[in-house]
N, C-alpha and C positions, 0 to 999 in steps of 0.2 A: 738733679731737676730741672724742670725749665717750667716757667710758669709765660709759658709765649700767649700772647695775643698776635692773630694776625693781621687787627688792623692798625697797630702801631706802627706808627714812620720815625726815621730816621736821617737827621741831621747833619752831618760829616764838615768838618774843620778844615779846610786846609792854612798853612801861614807860609807865605814868600819868605818869611822871612829865618823858618828853620826848614835847612834842606833835606831832612830826615822825612819832614812831613810833605816837603813834597815829592819824593820818592816814592812814599807809601799811596799819594793822591794819584803819580803819574801810573801804578798799580793797579791803583782800584781803577781809574777809565779804561784799562786793557782788560782785565779782567769781568767786565759788565759790558752791554751794551746802552750804553748812555746817551739822552734828547739832548743837545744844548739850547740853550735860552739865552736870553738877552736881558737884561734889569737895568734900565735907565734911570731908573728913582733914585738906585744907589749908589757912590761911586763905586768905581773897581774895587777901591784899596779896604773897603768895606763890605767886599758882600755881592757886592753890583756888578754889572758885566754879565759876563759869562759867566752863566753855570748850569750845572750839569742834573739830570734826574734820571730815574729808572726804577722800577718797580720797587718800592718800598722805602727808599732812599732820595736825599738831593744833598749835593756837595756843592758848597761855597768858596770861593777862596778870599783872603785876608792878607793884606799884606803886614801887617805888626803881628808879633809873638801873640800866641795865645795869651799867656799870662794877661796882657795886659787889656783885652778887649771886656767890654762892656755890653753884655744880651746881645752875645752874639745870637742867638736864639730868633730875635726880631727880625731877622735878615731874611729868615729861609720860607717860602710862600706855603710849603709843605703842612704849617702848625705840629713842631717833631713834640713826638710822646719825648722821646730820648736823641742826644747832642751827643757825640763822639771829638775830640778833638784828635787828629791824626797827631802824632807829636813824637821828637827825639825823647832818652832819657840820656842823663848826664851823670855819673857815678862813675868810680874805681868795681866796677861788682862785672867786668867782661860782657860775654854777648846774653842778652838778657830782654826778655821782652815782659812788658809789665803794666798793669795797670791800676788807677788811683783815681780817687773822687777828689774834689778841688777846696780849699775853703782857710784861713786861718785861726786857728785858736789863741794866738796871740796877737802878736804887732804884723801888721802887712807888708812884708820886705820883699816879695816877689807878687805884687798883683795881686788886687781886689782889695776889702776893707779891712778894718785889722776886728777882730772878734767878729768872723764872718763865717758863713758855710754855703757853699751851695747847695742845688739840691741834687741830692745823690738818685742811683739807682743801683740799688744791690744787686736785685736781680741779675741784671745786665754786667754788673763783673764779675758776676759768678760765670756768666756764661763765656764771658771774653776770656778769663782763666782755661776751660775747659779747648775754647775753640783756639790758643793758644799753645795750651797740648797737643793739637793734633795737627796746626801746620808750622811748627816754630822746626827748624832746620835742626841738623842732630846736634849740632856745637852751641846749639842758643840754650838759654836757665829761663824759665816760667817764674812767674812772681807779682806781689802784690803788695803794694805800698801803702802807707799810713795817708792821710788828707795833709795836704801841703801845698801850699801857691794860692795864685789867682786862677781865675775868677770868678768872682763868690756871686755874680751876677750874670746867669748865663740865660734864665728864659724857660727853662727844663732842665730835667733829670737830665745827668751829664758826667763824662767822667772822660779821662786821657786814656787812648792806647797807645805805647811808645815802643819804642825801638831804640837800644842802649846797647851799650855805653858808651860810647866815642866813635870819634870819627870813621875807623874801620869800618862798625857797624851801622853808620848813620847813610852811610856810601855802598853798602851791602845789597847787591837786587834779591838775593834769596831773605829774606832778612826783613826787608820793607816788601815784599810779597804777603809774605806770612800773614802781618798787623794785616795788609789790606786785608786778604782773605779775613781774617777775625771778625773784621770791623764787617763787612758784608753778613758775615753772621749774625749780627744783631740785627739785623733786616727781620719785624715781628717779633720783636720779643720786649715784654714786659718791664717797665724799670723794676717792678715790686716782684717781691716774696709775701704769702702769705706770712712767714715767718723768718723775720731779719732783727739782725741786734746793736747795738752799737760801741766800738771798741775802747778801750783807755788803758795804755801801757805799752808796753815793751817796744820792740828797734822799728826803727823804719820803715824792712821789708816786713815785718809781720808778720812773724812765721805761727803763732798762734791761731791769728786770725786766716790766716788762709788756709790750717787742717779742719776750723772748723767749716770754713769755705767746702773745704773740698772732700771731706768725709765724712758731711751731716747734714740735711734739707733746710738749715738755715744760714742764709746770708748776711753779711757784714755790708752796713754801712759805713759812716764816717766811722775814722779811726784816729784819732790823738795819742801819737807817740810818746816814748818819755820826754823827749824834748820838748814837745809839743806844751807836752803840762808844765814842763819846765817854763817854757816862756810866757804861759797863761798867767800862772800866779797862783794864789790861792783860790779855790774852788767854790766859796762863799762867795766869793767878790766876782765871779763870772759864771753865777746861772745861767744869764743870759743864752751865752755863747753853749754852753753844758746842753740847756733846753733846745738850742735850735739845731744841735747836732742829731737829735732825739727826733726832730718834727721833718728836718731834711731828708733825715733816713726812712723815716714813714715810718719809726720801730720807737719802741717803750720798754726795751729791757737792753741789758749793757752787761758785757761781759770786763772783768779787770785781767791785766797781763800784771802781775806786779803785786805789794802790798802796798794799797793807797789809801788807808783808813779813812780820812779825812774830806775824799774824794767820794769813796762809798758812802760814806753819809753824810753829804750834800745830796750826792743823788739818789736816795731812796729817801731823805725828808723831802723832796722835791716830787716824790711820788713815782720814781723810776724805778724798775725789778734789777736789783744787781744779782746775777744768777754765775753760777759754778759753770765750767767746763763741764762734768759730769754732768748737771742739771742737764744741759742743750742736750748734751750725747744720749742720754737715757730717755728725757722727754723726746727728742725726734721731731717727730710728724704729727703727734698728738694733740687735741686739741687744751687748748691749755684752761680751759673748763673741767674737763675731767683732772688735768694735771693736778689743780687744785681744789677738787675734791678729794683724790686719792692724799695727796700729804696732808688735807685736813683729819682726813679715816686712820691713814697709819701712820704718818712722820713723815720726815724731809727725804729728799732724793739723799742728797749730802751726806745724813745718819744711815744712808744702806739699802732706800727702797730703791725697789727696781721692778720693774715695767714686765707684763707677761703680753699675749699673744692678743688676746680679746680683747677690743673695746668698744667700749658701750657707757653710755653716760649714767648707767642704772647700774648697780651693783650691790652685794651683800658682804658683811666683813665677814670673816670666818675664823675660825684658830684651826693650826695643822698638826699633827702628830707628831709630836717633837721627837720621840722614841724613835716609832717606824721609820720617821727622815735620815733620823740619823744613820742606822742601822743600813737603810739603802744607801747613802751616800757612803757607807764604807765597801760598799760593793760596786757600784757605779755611781761615781757624781756629774756625772755629766747627763746621766741618762735623768736624774732624781731632777735636772734642773732645767730640762727640757721639756719632762711633765708637767711641771710647775708653771715653767713658761706656757704652755700651748692651753693651760687649761684657768689661765687667772688673768687678772687686768692685773694686778699689782700685788707684791709678795715683799716682807720683810724679810733680811738679810742678816750673817753676822759674819766677824772673822773679816771686817772689810770686803763684804760683797761678797766672798768665795762659797759660802754657803749658806742655803736656805734657812730662812727663819722658822716662827713661830708660828706667823700670822697672812694672812692675803685676802683680796679682793676680787672676788668673782661675779663672774654674770647674774649665779642666780644658786640659790643651793646645791641644789643636785652637785653643780662642780665639786665640791668638795668628797663628795662620795666619790665622783669620778678620778681623783686625784688621788684616794685611797686604795683604788682596784688596780689603779698603776705601778702605786711602787708595791704592794703584793706581786703583782709581775712580776718585779725585777727581783722580790726575794728568791722568785724561784730559783735563780742559779747557784745559790749558797742551801737552799733548804729542800728536804728532798717530797716535802708535803707542805703546802702555804693555803690557808683557809680564810675569808672574811668573814668573819660572822659577825652579833649586832652591836658588840661592844669592843669587838680587839680582833685583831689580824693574828691569826693561828699557826708559827712557823713549824716545822718541826724537822731533826736530821739527828741523824748519827754520829756523835761526835767522841772526840780524846776526852778520858774524865782523867784529869789530873788525880781524884784521887783510888781511883781503882790503882794507878801506877804506881801509888805510892803504897797499897797494900801490898803490892809485891814487890818490894822493895828496890824500885827503882829510884836512883838518885833523881832532883831537879839538875834539869840544865839540858843539856845538849842530846841526852836520852830522851828528854821528854818531848823534842823537838823532833826527833827523829820518828818515834812513836805517833804524835799528831800529824805528821809527815806521810804515814801508812807506811813504814820502813821497821821491821825486827829488831830488837835490841837482845844483849847478853848480859844477865846478869849474876856473875856469882856463877858462871857455867850456864845458865840454864836460859835458852830463846823464849825471848818473850814475844809475841805476837801482837800487831795493833789491834783487834779482833779484839783478847783479852779485855783490852783499858777502853772500850767504845762501852759507849751507853746512849739511851734515849735523852735526848735535847729537845726539850720544849722552851718555845720562849712568843708570850706574850705580850702585842703590842698594842694597848689601851688604845679607844679613836673615840 
């Protein structure tokens, strides 16, 4: 999902102290037609001197490492909506293209200030991952990292776009070109989405939060990995940086990876909403007002509430005919689920979400009648006649009658099964056909 804004402007930071950054920016200059300019107001080492502009982007060069910069956005004439640091990635991770936000949940060991986070751009990071997927050479992995290192004062929402993870990749033209192409794809991309969260816990490369970005409409802002939370210390003593992570991510919902009860209580006491991955996946792109209303009427998503295809803020709560649903699910559970989802805003489930429950939220009361009619149609594959009456669905069929079989001396066991399946059996030398042990069966499902 892209929340692009064609008026958004992109600032790109090159560091001469980072050779991967230089290689990436060399490819940036080759991939686009840039107009060169001179800025005599700032030193060459601080983004001044020769700089470059192209449609929707401005590229400036700094002498020092990115992590040591302070408010680099101020150097750009374009008043950027988004800033990207073209950078190397260091680690024992092989060929990797990765992105992350900057900040320190504890002491600032590598740039920036203690207990401070920079303004994040969750939508842009999600879009960067998609661009990496598209442009990465075959031998490169793609990933995202937790929030770590400086700078913490950038001047606008920012992220690192990195080529890793060692000398071989830092000098690899194919890898550098892929990062350059991905950076250029961020022109016109808005920093934020309508739906984004803050992440806590997990490892440095944040696989759980990457799944959320890739598989749901939600974007993820700042992420404090296990090690960052350990460095931060007791959550109640560091409310400021926790609150700052939400503000800098333009989010008020958190997902925790792992068991962090004190952190969870601290976040909820501060007014932040802590949800599960199931909740995020089920809610999807629905409005939080609708979700809150549904959970108020039916119960919690984490307790089995599931959403249907109807998306309306006005709805009615109805009871569903349990016996009819159970019988239909015995015939075709997937078709039952599809019928319920098509007609409802949300519904209860049983057995860990695998079976439809007994209550639903529908756009209008007539939807309940349509659900009953859909279920009645499903019964037709197992019954000879199905009739929807005022108070019941009546289903009739000719079926194996165990009592008739017993009267004819058929022993219970395998021969019952053969007769039920339509095959004759022999008892004391007498052949008994299936027609002799069948009777009319009528099932009434009250509605």
